[in-house]
Phi, psi and omega in degrees: 000138179276132180284140176296139178280165179303322182292323181289323180295323179298315181299318181300317180297320180292326177296323177295318180295317185293324183298318181296311191291328191250358189270189184301332190273003185300143184289126178283347184262017170254129183242117182271118181242123173262120187225143175303148183302326181293343183263357194299323183285322178291322182289326183294322179291319188291321188288325178299321178293319186294322180290322176289331181270328188248347182081182184068191189227135174255120178260118182257134178235115183248152177174194175287146185305316180303310186293313178304319176304318178296324177294317177300310183304321189269008173109014179298154192274009183317120165279327180218140179241124174249108185257152175270006175201161182287326186310310184292322179281335174296321183295307176301321178291323171301333180267007178076017184261004178246137171279093198304327182281356176266347191283139174201161171278121189274303182218178172229184181201176177236146172276142170227156175255128176239155176221161179298145183301135180083359177269166179306137183272158169257105192273337181212156180308322188294336177300335181297335174267004180288152182307323184293345181267082185287321175233134181235120184264128177215162170300159179292116183303337185291322181212018177234111179305327176300324181282327181291321185290319179301308182295321173302315184294319177300314179301315181295332176277354182079022187254339195303317182303319188287338184247350187305319179285351172268358191287133173252110180271123181274159183289335171204173182297327177290328174298319176293322182293319185294326177297331174287312187296331185256015172078018178279346177218148178286336182195160178215161172237115180222182178287149177296325181297326176285327180298320189288347182275346188244130183266008183262347186239161168230143171284122186240352177202128179255128181282114183305138182312315182290346184259337181260178181288156168301124176254122184231135181249102180272152175230147178200151167287138179276142188280158177056046177242145185290349181248034189306312185298310180299325178293313179305312182300325180285322177300313175300317175302312174308324183269005175294155172304324182297314186279327175299321175303319179301310174301317177291333171290335174269008174099356176291155176264163175291164191301330179263023171080010182272000000 
């Protein structure tokens, strides 16, 4: 009889874990929540409140909205998805993976321009095209909503063609922020909420809400999941006044941008 190789044993172990997690014996009190990177601090705090009030466990998976949506499409176990943009949620909804009547816009945000602490400020949008801004950090526009919003604003301001070659695309908005904070970029465009988490950058320009793109964070329960009732309840919980206050304390704007 042929002995299984170490790699084969590893594969069997992973299959056993997956079978236990997804099979009939899977814990009903565990809720899997996929959330955009920019939401991670607020959602983590909200999850602690939910666990203390409702029991059970919230398992949080954070990353760029684009990559999270791909994980869900490929079979990720998300019960609830909080995206930083409509594009990713729309795509999943088109695939029949979203409980449409549970979907709502949770919060909004604002774009800001940041530079490393102690460095030359960006006082106006046109400064981003100046020679001294050799590297501009933003989220990757292809799958990071913050990057997509940044590109839209730069295009509206007539600056995208001038700065595109200098763009350093981050895997998520926190990565774009980190690049500026550690001196890997002369400036960056990120959310106001993320800029507030770093002591290594300073905000030198806030994009007026009427000049930037509409920033929407949709949330929804996922379809064909074993914890649908609990997932719907969690979406309602996030929209409650108690939890909205947490989001506002972390710097998020209300769903209508207020």
